[in-house]
N, C-alpha and C positions, 0 to 999 in steps of 0.2 A: 864203801859199799859200792857194789857191783850189780847192776841191773842187766837183764838180757838186751843185748845189742843185736841189731840185724843189719845187713847191709840195705841202704837206700835203695829202693827200685827206682827206675826212670819214671818220673811223675807223667800221667796222663795229660793231654791237653786240657788247659783250664776250661769249665763249661762256661757258656755264656751267662752273665749274671742276669738273675730274674727277680723281681721283687718278691718277698716271702709272702706267704698267708698270715695275715694278720687275726689272730683268734679273738682279739678285742672288738675291732672294727669290721670283722668278717669281709675283709677285701681280698679278692681272689687274686690268684697270679695274673690273670687276664687284664687286671686293672692297671693302667698305666700311671704310676707315681714313682717317686725317687725317694728310696729309704733315708730317713734322716741321718744315718751315719755312713751313706754310701760314700761321701766325698770327705769324711772326718780325715784329719791328719794323724795317721797312725803309722808309727816307724818301729823298727824292731832291732834289738841289738842282742847278740848271743855272746857267751863266755867259753872258752874251751872246757871249763869244767862242767858244762851241760851237756857235753856229748855223749855220756851214758844215760841221759834222761831223754834226748829228743829223737831217738831213732824208732821210728814207727811207734808212737806211744799209744796205749790203750786208754789210758787215763790221764787227763788233764787237769792240773791243779791251778786254779786261777785265784790271784790276790790282787784287789785294788791296793794302791799305795799312793800316799800324800804325805811325804816327809815322816816315814816310819823307820828311820834307820836304826832306832834303838832295839826295835822288835823283829824287823823284817828278817834279818838272818836266822833267828831262833824259829820263826814260822816255816821258812824253806827247809831248815834242817829237820823239822818234825814232819814235814809233808815227805821228805825222802825216806824217812823212817816208816810212814804210813804206807808208802807205795811198796818198800821192801816187805813189810808184813803182808801186804795184799799179795804180793808175787806176781804184778803186772808191771810191764814197761810203761812208764809214764814220762811226763814233763811238767815242769812247774813255770807258769807264767806270771810274771809281775806286770801289772797294768798300772804303769807310773802316770800320775795325771799332773806332773809339774813338780815334782820333788826338787828341793834345794838344800837339803841336809846330807847329801851323800848317800841316799836310799838306793840309788842306781847303781853306784859301786859295790854297796853291800850285795845287791842282788846277784851281780855278775860274779863277785867273788864267791858266792856259795852255789853258784852253777844254775841260776834261773835264767830263762829267757825273759828280756825286758821289753814290753810293748810300750811305745810311747803315745798316750793319747791326748791329743791337744784339747778338744772339748773338755771343759771342767764339769766335774760333777760325779757324784758316786755312780749314777747309773751309767753315765758316759763312760767312765772308767772300765766298768764292768762289761759293757758292750763291745769296747775295744778289745778288751781281753779276751772275753769268749769268742769273739768273732774270729780271733787269732789261734784258737785251741784246735789241736788236731785229733785228740783223743775221742774214742767212740763215748766215753763216759767224762763228765766233766765234775770236778769238785770245786766250789767255790766258797770262800770265807775270807774274813778280814785279816789284814796283816798287823793287827795290834796285840797278837799274842793273847787274846781272850778265848780263842777257840783252840783245842787241842788237834792239830792236823795229823798228830801220830795215831788218831783213831778213825782216820777216813775210811779205813777198810770196812767199818761197820755200816757206813753209809753205802759204799759201792757195792757190796754183797747184797743188799735190799734192792738195788737196782737190777742185779744179775738175777734175783728172785723174781723179778717181774714188775717191780714199781717203776712207774716214770718218774717221779719226784721224791727225793727223800729229805726230810727236814731234820736238822739236829734240834732236839727240844730241850731248852735250857729249864723250861718250867718243870719237865718230867724227869730231869737229870738233876745236876747239882750246880748251884749257884754258890760261889764263894763269897764271903762278907766284902762288902765293898764293890762287888763288880757290877751290881745293877742298882740305881737309885730306886728308892722304894715308890717315886711317882710312876717311873716306868714299870716296875714289876707288879704293883697292885692296883694301877689305875690306868695307865696308857696303853701297855700291852695287852691286858685283859680285854679293855674296851674296844680296842681295834681288831683284836682276834675275834671277839664276839660279833662285832659287826660285819666282818668279812664272812665268817661262817654262817650268820644270818642271811645276808645277801646272796652269796653263792653256793649255799647248802654244803659247806665242807666241814670237817671235824678236826681242825688244826688247834692245837694247844698254844702253840708259839709261832704265830705268822710272822714274826720280826726276826727270827732267828737268821743269821747271816751265813750259817754253815750249811750247805745243801749240796745234793747230788742230783743229777739228771742226765738223760741221754742227750748227746750233741744233736743228732738229727731232729729230735723231738723239739729241742729248744729253737733251732733254726727256723722251724714252722710257726712259732709263736709271733715272731716280728715285733718284739719289744721296741717301745719308742721313748719312754722317759729317760730323763738324765739326771734326776737327782736322787734322794733317798726313798722316794716312792717306787723306785724301780723293784725293791723287794715285793710290794703289793702288786704292782702290775703283773710279775711273773705268775703269782698266785692266782690272781683273777684270770689271766688267760689260761694258766693249767686248768683251773675249775671249769671254765666254759669249753676248753677242749677235751673234757672229761678224762683228764689224766688220773691215774692212780697214784696217789699222794700217801706217804707214810712217813712216819716219825720215828727217830731213835733217841734215847736219853743221852744227853752229853753234858761235860763238865764246862762251866763258864766261869773264867778267872778275870780279876779286875785288868784293866788295861794300864799300860804305860804310857805315859805323855799326855797330851791334851785331846779330848774327845772332839770329833767334828760334828757330832750330832747336836742339833739344836732342838730342845724338848717340843716347845710349842709350835715352832715354824715347821719343823718336819713332820710332827704329829698331824698338823693342818694338812699338810701335802698327802699324807697317807690317806686321811679321811676324806679329802676332796676327791682324790682318785677313786675311791671305793663308790662314792656318791655319783661320779659323773659317768662311770660305766655301769651304774645300776639306774636306769630311769624308772624301773618299777617302784623303787623305794624313794627315789628322789622326786618324782612327779605324780606317777600313778596313784600310790597309797595316800600321800597327802592330799591330793586333788580330791579322789573319791571321797575320803574322810570329811573334807570341808563341804563337799557338794550334799551329801547325805545329812549332815548335821544342820546345813542351811535350810534344805527343804523340810526337814523335820520341824525346825522353829516356824517356818512359814505355815505348815500344815496345822501345827498346834494352836497358832494365834489368830489365824484368819477368821475364825467365828467369834472372837472376842477375848478380853483379858483372861488369864488363868491364873489361879492362885495354887503355888506349890510350897509346901513346907511353911506356909503362912506368909509367904512373899508373893506380892502382885507383880505379875509378868504381862506387860502390854505391848502395844505396837511398837514401843522403842525397841524391843526386842526382835521385832520383824525386820528392822533395819540391819540388825546385825545377820540375821538369817538370808535377807538378800545379798548382802556383802559376800557372807561364806559360800552361798550358791553360785554367784558369779565369778568369784575367785576360784572356786575349786573346780569349776567348769574349764576356766582357761588353763590352770594347772594340769589337770587332767589331758586336756588336749595336747599340752607340751609333752606329756608322756607318750602321747599316741605319735607326735612328731618324731620323737627321739627314738621310737621303734619303728620307723615307717618302713625298714626293711623287712625282713622275714617274719618278725615277732608280731606284726599286726594282724589281728583275725581277718580271714578273707571277706568275712561278712561286711566289714567295715568298708563300703565302698563309697565313691563319690555320690551316686544315686541315692543310696540309703541314707547318706549324711543329708543330702539336700532335703529330702522328704522329712525326715526327723526334724531338722532345724524349722523348716517351713511350718510344720504342724506347731510346733513349740511357739514360734512367732505368732502365728495366726490365733492360737489360743490366749496369748496375752493382749494382742490387739482386739480380740473379742470382748475381753473383759473390760478394756478400756472404752470400746465402743457402748458397752452396757452403761457403764458409768456415764458416759456423754448423754446418751438417751435417756437416762433417768433424771439427769440434771434438766434437761431441756423440757421433758415431761412435767416437771415440778415447777417450771415457770421461772428456771434460772435462779432458784432460791439457794439458800446456804448449802454448801458442797462439802461433806466429810466423810469420803468413801476412801480413807487413808488405807485401810488393811488391803481392800481389793486393788487399790492403786499399786501397791507396794509389790503385790503379788503379779500384776500384770506387768510392771517395769520389769521385774526379775524374769519372768518367762521371756520377754521381747530380747532383753540382753542375752540370755543364755541361748535362745534360739539363733540369734544374729551371729554369736560365736561359733555354733555349731555349722551354719551355713557357710561362712567364708572360710573356717578352719577345713571344711571338707575339700574345698577347691586347693586350700594350699598343700594338704596331705596328697592329693592327686598329683600335683606338681612334684612333690618330693618323689612320689613312687616313679612318675615317669622318668625322672632325673636318674634314678637308680636302676630302672630296669634296662637289661640289654634287650633290644627288639631285634629277632634274627632277620637278616636280610633275605630275599628271595634268591634262588640260585641264579648265577650269571648266564646269559645266553651267548653261546659262541658266535662270532661274527660270521661263520660260514653257515649257520642255521638258516633255512628259508624263513623269509619275513611272512607272518600270519596274513592270511588274504583278508581283505577287508570285507565285512559283511553288509 
């Protein structure tokens, strides 16, 4: 196969490296930090057979590889067919993550660029390979022959039609017998896809498809950081937060050859953990608010006396449960506020208002306790059984104290994350101001 080849132009001077914008942490280019892969050991090898693929590529095909000698050559050949069908000059990059079975030799023999990525992990391999890609559009996919790279043109054309990210949907396409375990197909994948769609308001049928296409410049702005299997979810989370246009095309999914490196429960948990960590609303705010409302409802229902519901008696013992839920819910809700202490926190939530609110709640609890004390003294220090009011007072004082001290802590977080503009510098030749 012969692809269009052009003479290589004289490369421009390399721009000074600057840390990329991170769509997950909202870190701006002005923030001084070192990208986790900036100093990773990434080396590269070429083969003379790759010369026709590497001259000014428009499309880069990136495959991670760890001992995939049995299937790697087939994937590379099909990727070349896909580039030929597309009619665009391209390159094929194999991001090797420490193969010892001859995968490197297979890749070179089939004309791929080999990028050696020292840090281990699915995400690390991809980040090394994607960082080395030179095409305007990137197609990524596993090198275990489960995906048909010969149809990569379907994904690239959707990018050219305006999409930012195109996923190959296995669930909307064809899954051959034995290609996907039933636990993945009917439990894990649908559950994780539904969670991501709920948290980030996407409509993706197959969030864990490994065959994807996207624009190189858009990917560079995401600043992805994970190194394991959760890299696939991190990309979708960042893309959703960056308001990317995400599309899907049906694809065929075949059984893989060789041993799978996916660990169902370990990797599934890593995906779910990442979804939760980057969504403080569903991790903290919603559970905290639910517990707080339920606790206050129980306290309000039982403060006047026992209540009989459906023939069952609910007494002050359930007020202890309400107190626990109210206190715990307040703390979890405040953790959600801390987690979103950047731009997402409402502007009305200020230190002063938090102090006023916390003080009012605390004083309300203290007033109830003082009332109980006065009543006890007035009764001649007789028997005291004001359990219901004492539970309400205790709850109010705990919640008020949490709000008070958390308001100070939130203000500290805001101060640490706020860039305060400095006044303009005064030139030494300017006349000094006259004293008054």
